[in-house]
C-alpha positions in Angstrom: -24.1 -7.2 -10.3 -23.4 -3.5 -10.3 -20.7 -1.8 -12.3 -17.7 0.2 -11.2 -18.7 3.9 -11.3 -15.3 4.8 -12.6 -16.1 8.4 -13.7 -17.7 9.2 -10.3 -14.7 7.9 -8.4 -12.4 10.1 -10.5 -14.5 13.1 -9.7 -14.6 12.2 -6.0 -10.8 11.9 -5.8 -10.2 15.2 -7.6 -12.8 16.9 -5.3 -11.0 15.6 -2.2 -7.7 17.1 -3.4 -9.3 20.5 -3.7 -11.0 20.6 -0.3 -8.4 22.0 2.1 -10.5 23.4 5.0 -13.3 21.1 5.7 -13.2 18.9 8.9 -12.1 15.8 7.1 -9.2 17.5 5.4 -8.1 19.1 8.7 -8.3 15.8 10.5 -6.3 14.1 7.7 -3.8 16.9 7.3 -0.9 15.0 9.0 -1.1 12.1 6.5 -1.8 14.0 3.3 1.1 12.3 1.6 -0.5 8.9 2.1 -3.8 10.3 0.9 -2.2 11.8 -2.2 -0.6 8.4 -3.0 -3.9 6.6 -2.6 -5.8 9.1 -4.7 -3.2 9.4 -7.5 -2.6 5.6 -7.8 -6.4 5.2 -8.1 -6.5 7.7 -10.9 -3.7 5.9 -12.6 -5.4 2.5 -12.3 -8.5 4.2 -13.8 -6.4 5.6 -16.6 -7.0 9.2 -15.5 -3.7 10.4 -14.1 -3.4 13.1 -16.7 -6.3 15.0 -15.0 -3.7 16.1 -12.4 -1.2 19.0 -12.5 2.1 17.0 -12.3 4.4 20.0 -11.5 2.1 21.1 -8.7 2.1 17.7 -7.1 5.8 17.1 -7.5 6.7 20.5 -6.0 4.4 19.9 -3.0 6.0 16.5 -2.5 9.5 18.0 -2.5 8.4 20.7 0.0 7.6 17.9 2.5 11.2 16.7 2.5 13.4 17.3 5.6 17.1 17.9 6.0 17.3 14.3 7.2 16.2 13.1 3.8 12.9 11.7 5.1 9.4 13.1 4.1 6.6 14.4 6.3 2.9 13.7 5.8 2.5 17.4 4.8 4.6 20.6 4.7 6.0 21.3 8.2 5.3 17.8 9.6 7.9 15.5 11.0 9.5 13.0 8.7 8.5 9.3 9.0 9.3 6.2 6.9 5.5 5.8 6.1 5.4 9.2 4.3 8.8 8.7 2.7 7.6 5.6 0.8 4.4 7.4 -0.3 6.5 10.3 -1.6 8.8 8.0 -3.6 5.7 6.1 -5.0 4.1 9.3 -6.1 7.3 10.4 -7.9 7.5 7.0 -9.5 3.9 7.3 -10.8 4.8 10.5 -12.6 8.2 9.2 -13.8 9.9 11.9 -11.7 12.3 9.9 -9.6 15.0 12.0 -11.1 14.1 15.0 -8.9 15.2 12.9 -5.8 18.5 13.2 -4.0 18.7 9.4 -3.8 21.7 9.4 -1.5 19.8 11.5 1.0 16.6 9.4 1.0 18.5 6.1 1.2 20.6 7.3 4.1 17.5 8.4 6.0 16.0 4.9 5.6 19.3 3.0 6.2 19.8 4.7 9.6 16.4 3.5 10.7 17.6 -0.2 10.6 18.2 -1.7 14.1 20.8 -4.2 15.2 18.4 -7.1 15.0 17.5 -6.2 11.3 14.1 -4.6 12.2 13.3 -1.0 11.2 12.0 1.9 13.3 9.4 4.2 11.7 11.2 7.4 12.7 13.7 8.8 15.3 11.3 7.9 18.1 12.0 4.3 17.6 8.7 2.4 17.2 9.4 -1.0 15.5 6.9 -2.7 13.3 7.1 -5.2 10.3 5.3 -2.5 8.3 8.4 -0.4 8.5 10.5 -3.4 7.3 8.3 -3.6 4.2 8.4 0.1 3.6 12.2 0.3 3.9 12.7 -2.7 1.5 10.1 -1.5 -1.0 11.5 2.1 -1.0 15.1 1.1 -1.4 14.2 -1.5 -4.0 12.4 1.2 -6.1 15.5 3.4 -5.8 17.9 0.4 -6.7 19.7 0.8 -3.3 19.0 -2.3 -1.3 22.8 -2.5 -0.9 22.5 0.3 1.7 21.1 -2.0 4.4 21.7 -5.5 5.8 19.0 -7.3 3.7 19.9 -10.7 5.3 19.2 -9.4 8.8 16.0 -7.6 7.6 14.7 -10.9 6.2 15.6 -12.9 9.3 13.8 -10.4 11.5 10.7 -10.7 9.4 10.9 -14.5 9.5 11.1 -14.2 13.3 7.6 -12.6 13.3 6.1 -15.8 11.6 3.4 -17.6 13.6 2.3 -21.2 13.9 -0.8 -20.4 11.8 1.5 -19.4 8.9 0.8 -15.7 9.3 2.9 -12.8 10.6 2.5 -10.2 13.3 3.9 -6.7 13.8 6.7 -7.9 16.1 7.8 -11.4 17.2 4.9 -13.1 19.0 2.4 -10.6 17.7 -1.0 -11.8 16.5 -1.3 -12.7 12.8 -3.1 -9.9 10.9 -3.8 -9.6 7.2 -2.2 -6.2 7.0 1.0 -7.3 8.6 1.0 -10.5 6.5 0.9 -8.3 3.4 3.9 -6.3 4.7 5.9 -9.5 5.5 5.0 -11.3 2.3 5.7 -8.2 0.2 9.1 -7.7 1.9 10.0 -11.3 1.3 8.8 -11.1 -2.3 10.9 -8.0 -2.9 14.0 -9.7 -1.5 13.5 -13.0 -3.3 12.9 -14.8 0.1 9.4 -16.3 -0.3 10.8 -19.8 0.4 10.5 -18.9 4.1 6.7 -19.1 3.8 4.5 -22.2 4.2 2.3 -21.2 1.3 -0.4 -23.8 1.8 -0.7 -23.0 5.5 -0.7 -19.2 5.0 -2.9 -19.5 1.9 -5.5 -21.4 4.0 -5.4 -18.8 6.8 -5.9 -16.0 4.2 -8.7 -17.7 2.4 -10.5 -18.2 5.7 -10.8 -14.4 5.7 -13.6 -14.5 3.2 -17.0 -14.2 4.9 -20.6 -14.9 3.7 -21.0 -11.5 2.0 -18.0 -12.3 -0.1 -15.9 -9.6 1.6 -12.6 -10.3 3.4 -11.7 -9.5 7.1 -8.3 -9.0 8.6 -8.5 -11.5 11.5 -10.9 -14.2 12.5 -14.3 -13.1 13.8 -14.0 -9.5 12.5 -16.3 -7.7 10.0 -15.3 -7.7 6.4 -13.7 -4.5 5.1 -12.9 -3.4 1.5 -9.3 -2.6 2.4 -8.6 -6.3 2.9 -9.4 -6.9 -0.7 -5.9 -5.4 -1.2 -4.0 -6.9 1.8 -5.3 -10.4 1.5 -5.5 -10.6 -2.3 -2.0 -9.2 -2.8 -0.6 -11.8 -0.3 -2.5 -14.6 -2.0 -1.2 -13.6 -5.5 2.4 -13.4 -4.2 2.2 -17.0 -2.8 0.2 -18.3 -5.8 -3.0 -19.2 -3.9 -5.4 -16.5 -5.1 -7.5 -19.2 -6.9 -8.6 -20.4 -3.5 -11.1 -17.6 -2.9 -14.4 -16.8 -4.6 -13.6 -13.9 -6.9 -17.1 -13.2 -8.1 -18.4 -12.8 -4.5 -15.6 -10.4 -3.7 -16.1 -8.3 -6.8 -19.8 -8.0 -5.8 -18.9 -7.0 -2.2 -16.5 -4.2 -3.4 -19.0 -2.9 -5.9 -21.7 -2.9 -3.2 -19.5 -0.5 -1.2 -19.6 2.2 -3.8 -21.4 5.5 -3.6 -22.7 5.4 -7.1 -24.1 9.0 -6.9 -21.2 11.0 -5.5 -18.3 8.5 -6.1 -15.9 6.9 -3.6 -15.9 3.5 -1.9 -16.5 2.8 1.8 -15.2 0.0 4.1 -18.7 -1.8 4.0 -21.9 -1.2 2.2 -23.7 2.1 3.1 -20.9 3.5 5.2 -19.2 6.9 4.5 -16.7 6.8 1.7 -13.0 7.9 1.9 -9.9 8.0 -0.3 -8.2 5.1 1.5 -11.1 2.6 0.8 -11.6 4.0 -2.7 -7.9 3.1 -3.5 -8.0 -0.3 -1.9 -11.3 -1.1 -3.5 -10.1 -0.2 -7.0 -6.8 -1.9 -6.4 -8.6 -5.0 -5.2 -10.8 -5.0 -8.4 -7.6 -4.6 -10.4 -6.3 -7.8 -8.8 -9.6 -9.5 -9.7 -9.0 -8.5 -13.3 -12.0 -6.2 -13.4 -12.4 -4.8 -17.0 -11.0 -1.4 -17.8 -8.5 -1.2 -14.9 -4.8 -1.2 -15.2 -2.9 -4.1 -13.5 -1.3 -3.3 -10.2 1.8 -5.0 -8.8 1.0 -6.9 -5.6 4.4 -6.3 -3.9 5.1 -2.7 -4.9 1.5 -1.4 -4.8 2.1 0.6 -8.0 0.7 0.0 -11.5 2.6 -2.8 -13.3 3.7 -0.4 -16.1 5.3 1.9 -13.5 7.1 -1.0 -11.9 8.3 -2.2 -15.3 9.6 1.3 -16.1 11.5 1.3 -12.8 13.2 -2.0 -13.3 13.4 -2.6 -17.0 13.6 0.8 -18.7 17.2 1.6 -17.5 
């Protein structure tokens, strides 16, 4: 089996941050906040976060904040709950949550909760269980879950549960590994995992492993490195991760590396990107690959960062 080309991945991530004008950067400009979170968390898991200029990153993050309290995906872009969580996670990585006006951020998130307990992503009102997870994760990191109706938030998520044990993006939506992660993560953060049929959901998630060892997001789909995160995290939170073949999954992720230039792709021999590099390394962390820091399955931050947030007060 190959080895993780850790040094190459570090160089790849640092090079992506520096490229501001090539086509990929321009195409990704609107979600740079997510990209920064993926890249920086990968560096931290690899033990290389000190290669980054903290002050530069923190001041850029703060420039993306709006009057409303929410964050945009880049300077001058509209605020959205997606980018707001990434901003908070980046500040948490650097132990810089103290630069936040917590009231402002929590008010922004709280006003996105709807009557039925669901959350909209921004002022335009799209509803999705992803946004429920993001709201709960973000407020939990800031110790402000008291700002919303948690009970309603939980019952909305439970209303999105399907007969196969999985969860969809809205009630009646098809089960999908990404949405399952969001719902299981939200229930884990709120201490509500008893709403899940762990054996039924665990079985559905384990069925996502295909012959190559990789995981897919839904039945009959191709495997994709990012599901190493969505599926494994969910299985860890419901105590069923021993139901999959870890060795085969490690091999699949390592086969998706560009060992010359760094980076990880969705499937072997495809083009690499920061998103799959992060989820590949995070998946390997869950698989206890040597040399990687542990990552928390619910908060998607290194375990030492989560411990600092909750136990160092």
